[in-house]
C-alpha positions, 0 to 999 in steps of 0.5 A: 777803868776799874780803880784808880791808881797812879794818881796824880793830884791837882790844887788851885793855886789861888787858893792853896793855903785855904786848902792846905787843911784838907789836902792834909786832911786828903793825902791822910786818907789815902795813904791809909788806904794805900793809894800811890797819889802823886802832888804836883810841884806846884803845891810843895812850892806854895807849901813846902811842908808837902814836900815830905809827899812824892811830888812832880812838875805838871808834865811828868804828873800827866804823863805818869797818872791814870787819874787826877784829882783836882781840889778847888772849885770847877774852874780848877777842874776846868783848867785842868781839863783844859792842859790834860788835852787829848790825852784824856786822863779821867778826872774826879774833882774835890770841891772847895768854892761856892756852887760848882756843879761838875765835881764828885767829892766835897770836904762833908762826903769824900770819905764815903765816897772814895771808899765806893770809889776806890773799890770800883763802883765808879762809871767814867761822865764823857763830856763833849769840847770845843775847838776853837781855831783863832784864825789872826791875820799871824797865822791860826792858834787852837783852844780847847774848852769844856763850858764854852767859849765866849767873844766880846767886847772887852771894855767898851760900851758900844755894841759889837757886830758879828757875822756867824756861818753854819757849815758854810751858810749864813746864819745871822748877824748879832749885834750884840755885847758877845757871843756864847758858844757853849757846850751841853757841860757850860748850859749851866753855866755863864749861856744860862746867866744869858737865858739859854737853854740847859742841856743834859750833858749827852746832847750833841749839840752846840749853843750859840747864845747872844750876850744883851743882844740889841733886839730880842727877837735874837734868841740862843739856838742850839746846833747839831755839835757835827756842825761848824761855826765861823765867826767874824768881825762887822763892826769891831768899834775897839777890838774884841777878846775870845775867851776859854772856861774864862782861863785864856784870852786872846785879843782879837783884830777886825780882820780876824776869823774864828771857827770852833767844832766839836774837837776829837777828844773827849774829858771823862770825869768820875762819878759814884755809880748811882750819879745823878745829873738830875740830882745836882740840877735840882740841889744846885739849882733848888728845883721846888724850894720856895 
């Protein structure tokens, strides 16, 4: 990918009123650079003043765009990644949230970085995706996750017991509040708050991390990304749920089973060519500060 062209723009619809002023400024910047861009139709529906810009329904936007720019937090990027799916359209994140590990641009530096990116001074940062096959007794459905898939017990105060097999080989039965299955990208998300390890994005691995396990000996496990995880239930007092990147929640039956493996596609994030993952970690996690 040498230069950006035919850009689609998505925004966090729940924060669109707050994002509106910076989005207007950003659109004016793109026009000044003669960049061909199209807004997601939902933006215009929320703020009719943007109707003067070209806009399209999401499906058409995904069909016609060579790159997507998202305005919001990391959740907006995760949502865009799920919508894009196997199309592998590169994503450029414009950070408008609180912490933000995934976005490249911010309201403070977007002009400087966009000037570089529009000149082709950029690279693609490929990230692994999880493919979750959920079999609930009435057929199977598929969900994708860039960060993680989380199995949890809902509102029940009692722990659940889940059985985990790796490529058909029994690994462990976890008595815990839930289970996090994370990609390297998701290692700095929910898994990190559950004492999971940080993996650099290029490590081909999956993290299996119990949430509040009954015994402290049940620690996070890192396995090769080429393996398949099968999860079944031994004891679920009041049902269980699975969420993919916090974007989709599915209630699970006691007789259900979940297969999680590396997806055949990846998520492609647009970066300035001088991007450093370790710079991001130091900045976001305040390493070296007292």
